[in-house]
Structure formats: structure tokens, C-alpha cells
Rosetta silent file (secondary structure, phi, psi, omega in degrees, C-alpha in Angstrom):
SEQUENCE: MVKNLITAVQFLTIFTLKREYQEEERSLPRSIVFFPVVGFLIGFLLVNADKVMMLIALPQGVANILLVALSVLVTRALHVDGLADTLDGLMGGRDRESRLAIMRDSRLGTAGAVGIFFVLFLKYVTLNNLFESEKVAALLTAPLLARWSQTIMVYNARYGRDEGMGKAFVGHLRASGLAAASAVAMGLSAFVVYRLDARSVVLIVTLLAGVLLLTFLARSYLHRKLGGVTGDSIGAVSELNEVLVLLLCVVFSNGNQP
SCORE:     score description
SCORE:     0.000 S_00000001
   1 L     0.000  -44.888  177.394   80.535  104.027  106.465 S_00000001
   2 H   -62.853  -42.290  179.478   82.908  101.018  106.069 S_00000001
   3 H   -60.513  -45.274  177.953   80.949   99.880  103.075 S_00000001
   4 H   -62.102  -39.367  175.916   81.267  103.223  101.430 S_00000001
   5 H   -63.948  -46.735  177.098   85.014  103.279  102.049 S_00000001
   6 H   -60.139  -42.967  177.095   85.415   99.814  100.537 S_00000001
   7 H   -56.024  -43.935 -178.811   83.361  100.898   97.553 S_00000001
   8 H   -64.427  -41.548  179.707   85.668  103.899   97.064 S_00000001
   9 H   -62.113  -44.604 -174.904   88.762  101.711   97.349 S_00000001
  10 H   -71.444  -30.146  178.381   87.444   99.212   94.811 S_00000001
  11 H   -73.665  -42.830 -172.921   86.430  101.937   92.382 S_00000001
  12 H   -91.955   -8.794 -177.471   89.617  103.922   92.440 S_00000001
  13 L  -134.483  179.044  178.709   92.170  101.045   92.724 S_00000001
  14 L   -81.576   -7.855 -170.365   92.911   97.519   91.574 S_00000001
  15 L   -83.826  134.211  174.689   92.077   96.030   94.999 S_00000001
  16 L  -110.360  109.331 -178.368   88.966   93.987   95.516 S_00000001
  17 L   -98.483  -38.345  178.132   87.980   93.744   99.225 S_00000001
  18 L  -138.242   99.199 -175.072   84.301   92.797   98.945 S_00000001
  19 H   -58.621  -28.835 -178.842   83.315   91.444   95.549 S_00000001
  20 H   -70.647  -15.775 -179.116   79.620   91.776   96.282 S_00000001
  21 H   -82.633  -19.033 -174.868   79.959   95.566   96.585 S_00000001
  22 L   -58.742  -34.728 -176.010   81.220   95.930   92.997 S_00000001
  23 L   -90.767   -2.158 -175.445   77.806   95.738   91.422 S_00000001
  24 L   -88.892   84.602 -178.270   76.011   98.041   93.843 S_00000001
  25 H   -61.632  -27.823 -178.088   75.845  101.270   91.795 S_00000001
  26 H   -70.711  -11.830  175.583   73.727  102.919   94.481 S_00000001
  27 H   -87.689  -13.815 -176.472   76.749  102.865   96.788 S_00000001
  28 H   -64.539  -47.035  179.717   78.914  104.773   94.425 S_00000001
  29 H   -55.986  -40.250 -178.535   77.538  108.281   95.164 S_00000001
  30 H   -71.790  -17.652 -178.084   77.983  107.782   98.898 S_00000001
  31 H   -83.845   -8.530 -176.032   81.570  106.637   98.437 S_00000001
  32 H   -60.593  -37.646 -179.075   82.722  110.018   97.016 S_00000001
  33 H   -56.016  -27.824 -176.413   83.290  111.376  100.491 S_00000001
  34 H   -93.705    3.233 -179.801   86.043  108.800  101.000 S_00000001
  35 H   -59.106  -40.878  177.080   87.989  109.548   97.822 S_00000001
  36 H   -60.218  -35.666 -179.329   90.573  111.697   99.692 S_00000001
  37 H   -64.644  -42.388  179.094   91.089  108.814  102.169 S_00000001
  38 H   -63.589  -41.864  174.447   91.724  106.458   99.251 S_00000001
  39 H   -55.939  -42.833  178.150   94.216  108.976   97.858 S_00000001
  40 H   -66.113  -37.854  176.875   96.054  108.962  101.147 S_00000001
  41 H   -65.599  -36.604  175.375   96.128  105.168  101.158 S_00000001
  42 H   -65.492  -41.827  175.909   97.612  105.153   97.668 S_00000001
  43 H   -61.468  -43.466  178.165  100.252  107.576   98.865 S_00000001
  44 H   -57.281  -40.333  179.523  100.959  105.392  101.906 S_00000001
  45 H   -67.181  -39.373  177.576  101.519  102.460   99.567 S_00000001
  46 H   -65.125  -42.920  179.889  103.911  104.501   97.388 S_00000001
  47 H   -61.336  -43.345 -177.643  105.887  105.663  100.403 S_00000001
  48 H   -71.742  -33.649  174.593  106.330  102.126  101.700 S_00000001
  49 H   -66.395  -36.560  176.837  107.298  100.892   98.193 S_00000001
  50 H   -66.249  -37.146  176.729  109.899  103.602   98.091 S_00000001
  51 H   -65.241  -41.146  178.724  111.316  102.472  101.462 S_00000001
  52 H   -61.542  -43.569 -177.921  111.590   98.899  100.229 S_00000001
  53 H   -67.601  -33.391  173.961  113.454  100.061   97.126 S_00000001
  54 H   -66.435  -40.142 -177.675  115.826  102.095   99.358 S_00000001
  55 H   -62.587  -35.769 -176.661  116.475   98.986  101.511 S_00000001
  56 L   -94.479   10.007  170.099  117.528   96.969   98.432 S_00000001
  57 L    63.195   38.455  175.128  119.693   99.927   97.292 S_00000001
  58 L   -72.796  138.139  173.404  117.954  100.595   93.921 S_00000001
  59 L   -53.850  149.005 -175.733  119.289  103.770   92.279 S_00000001
  60 H   -60.678  -38.900 -178.616  117.015  106.729   92.864 S_00000001
  61 H   -62.573  -45.196  177.601  116.200  107.173   89.178 S_00000001
  62 H   -63.444  -44.035 -179.168  115.123  103.532   88.785 S_00000001
  63 H   -61.745  -39.864  178.954  113.103  103.676   91.996 S_00000001
  64 H   -68.722  -35.083  173.581  111.276  106.753   90.826 S_00000001
  65 H   -62.571  -41.639 -179.747  110.371  105.223   87.493 S_00000001
  66 H   -66.940  -34.539  177.218  108.966  102.238   89.349 S_00000001
  67 H   -64.577  -42.818  177.958  107.018  104.511   91.682 S_00000001
  68 H   -63.414  -43.304  178.528  105.393  106.327   88.753 S_00000001
  69 H   -63.545  -36.219  179.316  104.595  102.930   87.147 S_00000001
  70 H   -67.374  -36.507  179.129  103.119  101.665   90.448 S_00000001
  71 H   -64.613  -34.546  175.687  100.920  104.754   90.780 S_00000001
  72 H   -72.017  -45.592 -179.002   99.462  103.929   87.323 S_00000001
  73 H   -61.525  -45.588 -172.648   99.120  100.250   88.025 S_00000001
  74 H   -70.299  -17.463  177.662   97.448  100.556   91.406 S_00000001
  75 L  -105.856   12.761 -178.982   94.734  102.858   89.918 S_00000001
  76 L    58.200   24.576  179.914   94.217  100.693   86.805 S_00000001
  77 L    60.376   21.241 -173.077   95.380  103.624   84.713 S_00000001
  78 H   -61.743  -45.612 -177.723   91.912  104.970   85.294 S_00000001
  79 H   -82.213  -33.605  177.304   92.792  108.644   85.504 S_00000001
  80 H   -61.198  -43.393  175.507   95.637  108.490   82.953 S_00000001
  81 H   -60.354  -43.104  179.703   93.121  107.048   80.476 S_00000001
  82 H   -64.741  -38.989  176.649   90.703  109.863   81.329 S_00000001
  83 H   -59.337  -45.673 -179.953   93.469  112.397   80.744 S_00000001
  84 H   -62.314  -47.436  177.336   94.179  110.965   77.321 S_00000001
  85 H   -62.096  -41.274  179.751   90.551  110.863   76.251 S_00000001
  86 H   -62.805  -45.871 -177.867   89.901  114.407   77.495 S_00000001
  87 H   -65.178  -40.073  177.307   92.875  115.879   75.700 S_00000001
  88 H   -58.806  -46.155 -176.398   91.967  114.040   72.479 S_00000001
  89 H   -68.617  -46.773 -179.345   88.424  115.355   72.664 S_00000001
  90 H   -64.374  -40.399 -177.981   89.302  118.958   73.552 S_00000001
  91 H   -79.319  -31.028 -172.286   92.095  119.193   70.945 S_00000001
  92 H   -98.343  -19.879 -173.188   90.314  117.293   68.182 S_00000001
  93 L   -98.481  146.213 -178.091   86.677  118.378   68.379 S_00000001
  94 L   -94.141  -23.623  178.320   85.201  121.551   66.912 S_00000001
  95 L  -144.356 -178.114 -171.641   82.048  121.575   69.025 S_00000001
  96 H   -61.430  -42.163 -175.073   80.586  119.900   72.128 S_00000001
  97 H   -68.502  -44.732 -178.292   79.153  116.817   70.285 S_00000001
  98 H   -68.234  -32.839  178.057   82.327  116.102   68.326 S_00000001
  99 H   -68.149  -42.510 -179.832   84.520  116.484   71.475 S_00000001
 100 H   -65.743  -37.326  177.964   82.310  114.092   73.377 S_00000001
 101 H   -63.687  -42.854  178.213   82.312  111.672   70.471 S_00000001
 102 H   -66.132  -38.905  178.557   86.146  111.651   70.271 S_00000001
 103 H   -65.139  -26.746  175.950   86.347  111.119   74.012 S_00000001
 104 H   -77.939  -18.783  179.771   84.193  107.992   73.720 S_00000001
 105 L   -69.219  124.964 -177.127   86.558  106.580   71.092 S_00000001
 106 L   -73.130   -9.797  179.879   88.832  103.994   72.750 S_00000001
 107 L   -77.441  143.744 -178.942   91.673  104.687   70.362 S_00000001
 108 L   -87.089  125.803  179.097   94.559  106.822   71.639 S_00000001
 109 L   -95.910  179.659 -177.769   95.160  110.019   69.700 S_00000001
 110 H   -63.145  -48.777 -176.166   98.267  112.292   69.388 S_00000001
 111 H   -62.229  -41.386  179.041   97.102  114.748   71.968 S_00000001
 112 H   -66.322  -40.975 -179.412   96.293  112.010   74.490 S_00000001
 113 H   -65.076  -43.612  178.820   99.641  110.276   73.906 S_00000001
 114 H   -65.512  -39.849  178.264  101.615  113.524   74.344 S_00000001
 115 H   -62.305  -48.098  175.652   99.626  114.384   77.440 S_00000001
 116 H   -56.288  -44.996 -179.504  100.306  111.037   79.074 S_00000001
 117 H   -58.903  -47.717 -175.408  103.986  111.308   78.260 S_00000001
 118 H   -67.298  -41.994  179.978  104.372  114.790   79.801 S_00000001
 119 H   -61.802  -50.234  179.137  102.363  113.985   82.919 S_00000001
 120 H   -63.560  -40.741  179.218  104.319  110.811   83.685 S_00000001
 121 H   -64.797  -41.382 -179.126  107.631  112.496   82.782 S_00000001
 122 H   -68.361  -35.832  177.110  106.905  115.463   85.071 S_00000001
 123 H   -62.767  -47.791  178.624  106.037  113.090   87.911 S_00000001
 124 H   -61.176  -45.896 -177.274  109.386  111.277   87.446 S_00000001
 125 H   -65.483  -44.426 -179.040  111.395  114.521   87.187 S_00000001
 126 H   -62.805  -43.331 -179.991  109.805  116.071   90.227 S_00000001
 127 H   -64.878  -30.949  177.626  110.377  112.993   92.400 S_00000001
 128 H   -67.465  -19.485 -174.663  114.023  113.030   91.253 S_00000001
 129 L  -108.502   19.090  177.932  114.397  116.571   92.663 S_00000001
 130 L  -118.746  140.026  171.874  113.065  115.998   96.143 S_00000001
 131 L   -73.142  169.732 -168.102  115.006  114.979   99.264 S_00000001
 132 H   -61.234  -44.115 -179.033  113.672  112.050  101.172 S_00000001
 133 H   -66.404  -41.050  176.471  111.502  113.793  103.783 S_00000001
 134 H   -62.486  -40.315 -179.694  110.119  116.084  101.073 S_00000001
 135 H   -63.635  -41.774  176.838  109.558  113.119   98.822 S_00000001
 136 H   -59.762  -48.171  179.573  107.510  111.356  101.509 S_00000001
 137 H   -60.156  -43.600 -177.875  105.297  114.463  101.964 S_00000001
 138 H   -61.946  -45.839 -177.276  104.878  114.729   98.171 S_00000001
 139 H   -65.889  -31.225  179.002  103.991  111.072   97.695 S_00000001
 140 H   -80.162  -39.791 -174.231  101.359  111.303  100.427 S_00000001
 141 H   -84.869  -28.814 -176.392   99.780  114.614   99.569 S_00000001
 142 H   -64.514  -51.931  175.667   99.728  114.455   95.758 S_00000001
 143 H   -68.959  -30.319  175.867   97.235  111.567   95.447 S_00000001
 144 H   -61.196  -53.090 -179.562   95.355  112.770   98.489 S_00000001
 145 H   -68.976  -32.783  178.861   94.752  116.233   97.145 S_00000001
 146 H   -63.684  -42.337  179.181   94.136  114.968   93.622 S_00000001
 147 H   -73.935  -25.111  173.114   91.224  112.791   94.893 S_00000001
 148 H   -65.862  -40.337  179.161   89.964  115.769   96.905 S_00000001
 149 H   -58.634  -31.755  178.710   89.830  117.690   93.637 S_00000001
 150 H   -65.748  -34.473  177.660   87.522  114.984   92.288 S_00000001
 151 H   -66.108  -37.013  179.053   84.952  115.716   95.062 S_00000001
 152 H   -67.620  -40.748 -178.893   85.090  119.392   94.081 S_00000001
 153 H   -61.759  -36.272 -175.373   84.614  118.497   90.388 S_00000001
 154 H   -91.215  -14.418 -176.091   81.417  116.540   91.002 S_00000001
 155 L   -70.408  122.448  175.413   79.802  118.806   93.567 S_00000001
 156 L    56.316   32.166 -177.965   76.825  120.741   92.129 S_00000001
 157 L  -104.359  163.385  173.748   78.109  120.092   88.598 S_00000001
 158 L   -92.116  141.067  171.941   76.401  119.216   85.325 S_00000001
 159 E   -87.023  131.960 -170.245   77.120  115.927   83.698 S_00000001
 160 L   -76.488  -12.473 -175.166   78.276  116.409   80.113 S_00000001
 161 L  -124.216  172.171  175.221   76.696  113.208   78.717 S_00000001
 162 L   -80.909  -25.894 -179.718   73.409  111.348   78.834 S_00000001
 163 L  -154.850  164.021  178.131   75.114  108.269   80.306 S_00000001
 164 L   146.135  170.976 -174.327   78.510  107.072   81.451 S_00000001
 165 H   -60.912  -37.825 -176.545   80.544  106.056   84.477 S_00000001
 166 H   -69.620  -16.288 -175.423   80.750  109.563   85.894 S_00000001
 167 H   -62.993  -25.483  179.237   76.978  109.952   85.970 S_00000001
 168 H   -69.322  -20.653 -174.363   76.849  107.991   89.240 S_00000001
 169 L  -111.491  -41.159 -170.110   78.933  110.707   90.959 S_00000001
 170 L   -62.751  124.518  177.081   78.371  114.080   89.230 S_00000001
 171 L    83.523   -1.397 -174.929   75.846  116.226   91.046 S_00000001
 172 L   -99.494   -7.649 -178.081   75.203  113.583   93.732 S_00000001
 173 L   -86.986  124.799  175.757   77.575  114.911   96.414 S_00000001
 174 L   -77.480  162.225  176.798   75.870  117.033   99.136 S_00000001
 175 H   -56.579  -41.020 -179.755   77.375  120.129  100.717 S_00000001
 176 H   -64.968  -36.732  178.664   77.886  118.157  103.918 S_00000001
 177 H   -68.490  -42.279  177.218   79.746  115.426  102.032 S_00000001
 178 H   -62.739  -42.111  178.855   82.040  117.965  100.301 S_00000001
 179 H   -60.375  -42.448 -179.152   82.672  119.609  103.690 S_00000001
 180 H   -67.040  -46.052  177.782   83.612  116.271  105.235 S_00000001
 181 H   -61.082  -39.104 -178.451   85.869  115.325  102.309 S_00000001
 182 H   -69.610  -39.720  176.484   87.517  118.734  102.404 S_00000001
 183 H   -59.705  -43.300 -177.918   88.070  118.556  106.177 S_00000001
 184 H   -66.974  -47.254 -177.339   89.766  115.155  105.774 S_00000001
 185 H   -64.131  -43.427  178.689   91.904  116.276  102.848 S_00000001
 186 H   -68.433  -42.309 -179.597   93.036  119.526  104.513 S_00000001
 187 H   -62.603  -49.009 -177.892   93.598  117.868  107.892 S_00000001
 188 H   -68.937  -41.948  177.316   95.643  114.973  106.557 S_00000001
 189 H   -64.701  -42.724  179.773   97.760  117.063  104.183 S_00000001
 190 H   -61.104  -44.126  178.353   98.430  119.638  106.863 S_00000001
 191 H   -59.537  -47.625 -176.095   99.381  116.888  109.359 S_00000001
 192 H   -63.573  -53.917 -174.640  101.698  115.136  106.902 S_00000001
 193 H   -66.072  -41.640 -177.208  103.531  118.250  105.646 S_00000001
 194 H   -66.491  -39.486 -177.105  103.767  119.888  109.085 S_00000001
 195 H   -69.342  -28.091 -179.639  105.138  116.797  110.833 S_00000001
 196 H   -85.019  -21.201 -177.475  107.847  116.485  108.161 S_00000001
 197 L  -157.843  106.093 -176.635  108.820  120.171  108.156 S_00000001
 198 L   -65.291  -15.816  177.139  107.748  122.619  110.853 S_00000001
 199 L   -86.028    6.119 -162.982  108.382  125.519  108.493 S_00000001
 200 L   -97.720   23.136  175.618  105.902  124.323  105.950 S_00000001
 201 H   -60.947  -38.393  179.833  102.703  126.254  106.809 S_00000001
 202 H   -64.006  -41.651 -179.198  103.234  128.286  103.664 S_00000001
 203 H   -62.613  -42.237 -178.921  103.556  125.073  101.613 S_00000001
 204 H   -60.514  -50.446 -179.310  100.300  123.677  103.071 S_00000001
 205 H   -60.634  -42.669 -178.962   98.396  126.840  102.165 S_00000001
 206 H   -63.889  -41.861  178.757  100.014  126.976   98.735 S_00000001
 207 H   -61.705  -49.088 -177.915   99.144  123.322   97.947 S_00000001
 208 H   -62.253  -45.088 -178.358   95.481  123.775   98.988 S_00000001
 209 H   -65.823  -41.185 -178.374   95.117  127.081   97.175 S_00000001
 210 H   -65.778  -40.539 -179.248   96.830  125.741   94.005 S_00000001
 211 H   -68.503  -41.094  177.986   94.618  122.657   93.847 S_00000001
 212 H   -62.145  -47.330 -176.610   91.454  124.745   94.427 S_00000001
 213 H   -62.541  -51.537 -178.577   92.418  127.248   91.762 S_00000001
 214 H   -60.747  -40.595 -178.105   93.322  124.666   89.145 S_00000001
 215 H   -66.239  -44.709 -178.553   90.155  122.586   89.846 S_00000001
 216 H   -68.800  -36.293  177.608   87.785  125.532   89.583 S_00000001
 217 H   -68.642  -40.761  176.613   89.405  126.859   86.447 S_00000001
 218 H   -66.550  -37.155 -179.946   89.302  123.387   84.785 S_00000001
 219 H   -63.724  -46.619  179.606   85.733  122.836   85.906 S_00000001
 220 H   -60.317  -47.552 -178.889   84.683  126.207   84.439 S_00000001
 221 H   -61.119  -44.478 -178.637   86.553  125.464   81.137 S_00000001
 222 H   -68.004  -32.173  174.884   84.981  121.972   80.844 S_00000001
 223 H   -67.978  -34.212  178.077   81.488  123.324   81.367 S_00000001
 224 H   -73.176  -38.919 -174.303   82.107  125.716   78.491 S_00000001
 225 H   -85.534  -34.035 -173.404   83.649  123.157   76.172 S_00000001
 226 H  -115.615   -6.407 -175.266   81.672  120.013   77.089 S_00000001
 227 L    77.864    9.813 -179.213   78.555  121.388   78.660 S_00000001
 228 L   156.690 -168.489  177.091   79.578  119.845   81.954 S_00000001
 229 E  -107.252  159.339 -178.476   82.053  117.364   83.399 S_00000001
 230 L  -130.250  169.668  176.334   82.510  113.668   82.550 S_00000001
 231 H   -60.060  -40.777  179.059   84.236  110.748   84.259 S_00000001
 232 H   -59.803  -46.393 -174.167   87.175  111.201   81.836 S_00000001
 233 H   -69.728  -32.070  174.109   87.532  114.889   82.604 S_00000001
 234 H   -63.960  -43.403  176.957   87.436  114.277   86.368 S_00000001
 235 H   -61.182  -39.988  179.664   90.306  111.835   85.979 S_00000001
 236 H   -64.536  -42.542  178.608   92.214  114.323   83.835 S_00000001
 237 H   -64.716  -37.578  176.733   91.910  117.102   86.384 S_00000001
 238 H   -60.054  -42.378  179.302   93.021  114.649   89.064 S_00000001
 239 H   -67.030  -39.186 -179.714   96.191  113.850   87.133 S_00000001
 240 H   -66.303  -35.362  177.671   96.944  117.516   86.546 S_00000001
 241 H   -69.955  -33.875  174.858   96.556  118.229   90.250 S_00000001
 242 H   -59.084  -48.051 -178.072   98.987  115.423   91.162 S_00000001
 243 H   -64.593  -40.477  178.976  101.581  117.031   88.914 S_00000001
 244 H   -58.906  -47.419  179.009  100.779  120.487   90.354 S_00000001
 245 H   -59.426  -46.683 -178.901  101.307  119.286   93.927 S_00000001
 246 H   -63.060  -41.125  178.853  104.653  117.624   93.024 S_00000001
 247 H   -63.271  -43.007  178.440  105.802  120.747   91.213 S_00000001
 248 H   -64.829  -38.890  175.425  104.921  123.002   94.133 S_00000001
 249 H   -60.304  -41.377  178.592  106.844  120.667   96.500 S_00000001
 250 H   -64.462  -46.614  179.729  109.906  120.988   94.261 S_00000001
 251 H   -60.439  -42.664  176.386  109.600  124.783   94.115 S_00000001
 252 H   -61.908  -43.710 -179.314  109.273  124.920   97.905 S_00000001
 253 H   -59.389  -49.971 -179.133  112.197  122.589   98.349 S_00000001
 254 H   -64.872  -32.318 -177.632  114.494  124.608   96.151 S_00000001
 255 H   -72.978  -19.788 -179.006  113.354  127.854   97.813 S_00000001
 256 L  -101.559    3.928  177.170  114.388  126.501  101.210 S_00000001
 257 L   -78.397  141.172 -179.519  117.873  125.380  100.184 S_00000001
 258 L   -69.776    0.000    0.000  120.714  127.508  101.571 S_00000001
């Protein structure tokens, strides 16, 4: 169990805890269950970074820019890159083969650049519109639920390519693994949000339902356009879910203001 958690941390972040685990591809499928835990740890890092910036009296706008930058850095821009590649492929390709070929191209296209800009900009704007307790909840739940969506994306799915990074994950998660990952994601997000605001049961349900809906819609769309999901598209959906969670937190926050 610990080995699988370490494998998940090393795959999803810049941190290397056990170098000998990096080359063990057989450990990757078993690590999927721990993706929501890694998302929570990323959120925990962001919350503490925010507290440090508050202690040194950084302006909120500057602090939020640095938080967005840190979220990209700590994940090696893995999912942001996947977002760009996916948008380039979907927008630029006329059929499945051409879309996948464009996604394999390492060059950044217009659609990818615009997508990255809007996703990062929306993260910054939403953080700027949250009060501190709400911001803590958002920073913890956004990466947590986004990584939960990755487990949903790979469960019982088709892989859109013959080879690639995502092949180690797609279709390899059992129902018991998805259930465990879902229980962790739901339990942690409910605990975090409820502890920070006792009125937030509606927010918890809304966040979970929103992430589920977006993930299933995206998965269905990708199966039609690409013949399945890929590592890039899993990262893209993860980024979109992070933005969705942050936006829903802002909507809920504004709705609770007197």
C-alpha cells in the first residue's frame, strides 16, 4: 500500500521519494487508487504556502498568482500540457487519426495556448474572489476532486492509442479500486468543507455532482472523437474539474453573502 502511494506521488508530482520505484511500470496501475490522496496532499501544500505568504504580508493578488504557479510547478505541468495537447488535437483534427497525430506533436498550437491561458486565469480570478476559510476549502478540494475524476476517466475505459503513458492506467482500475478512491475523495472533501462551514452540505453535494457530470460528459465526448481516452485527455479533464470546483466555490460564496 505504501509503495503504491509513493508511486502515485512520484507520478503526479515533482517529488522523488523512492527512486527505485520510478522504473516499475507494473506498480502504476495499482497506484491509481491513491490519486485522490495525492490531490489532497497537493492541496495541503498550497494551503500552507498561502499561509506563509500571508505571514510575510504579500498582497492577495500576488499570492494567488504564486499559488497558481506553484500548482503547475509541483505537478511538472503534467496536466496543463495534457490540456494543451488535447485542445490542439480536438480543434485541429478532422478525424480520429489526425486528432491523435496532432496531440502527439510536442509543439504548442493556438487552441492549446488559449486553453492554458483561460484555465490559469480562471484559477487566479476565482482565488481572488474567495474569503480565507473558503479559499482553504477550495485549495484542498479542487486538486483532490480533480484527481478523483482521473480514476473515473480510466475505469472500464478504452485507450485511444496503441501505446503511450496513459496505457498503464486506462482500463486497469477494478471496481473495488474505484469504490475505494471514491470513498476517500468524498470523505475527505466532505470533511474539509463541512469543518470550515457547517452550512455547506449543499456545496459538498454540488461539487461531487458537478465533477461527476463533467467527467462523464467529457469521457463520452472523448470516446466519440478519439475512440477512447488518452493520458493527455485525462490530464485535460482534471484541469477542467479543478476550475469547475473553484468556480462552484465562488458561486456558493457569493450566494451566502448578506
